[in-house]
N, C-alpha and C positions, 0 to 999 in steps of 0.2 A: 370539551368541557375542561377548563383549566381551574385548579384550585386558587383560592385567594392567598398570594403570597405575602401580602402586606408590605411592609417596609423592606423585606428581603427580596422582592421580585427582581430587582436589577441584578443583584448578586447570583441569584438562582438560576436566572434565564441566561446571564453571561457564562456560568459555570457549564450549562448544558451546551450552549454554543462553542465554547473552547473544547469541550470534551468530544462533541460531533466532528469539529474541524479536525482535532488530532486523530480520531479514529478514521476518518476518510483519508487523511494524509498518510497513515500507516498502511492502509489498504492499497492506496495508489503506489507508495514506495515498495511494497512487496510484490505487486503486480510487475512494476518496471524492472526490479532486480530479478524476478523470475524469467521474464522474457530476455533478459541480457544473458543469464545463466544458460538458458536453453540454447540461445544463439551461439554462445561460446562452446558449449557441448557439441552441437551440430557441427561447427567448424572443426573441432578436434576429431570427431569421428571422420569428417570427410578427409582430412589429412591423413589419418591413420589408414583408412581404407585406400587412399591413393598410394600411400607408401608400400603397402603390402602387395598392391596389384602390380608394382613396378618390377 
């Protein structure tokens, strides 16, 4: 059930659409950066472990 938005329907619905797109984009960016950071940390840890073992 959607309320009657009258003449503002286009503006309101487009604002919702843009907001949702931005939220999904920020979540995707955060996940991507998190994976990159974890991979980088694992690489640093592996290098550290390798250097101490020698």
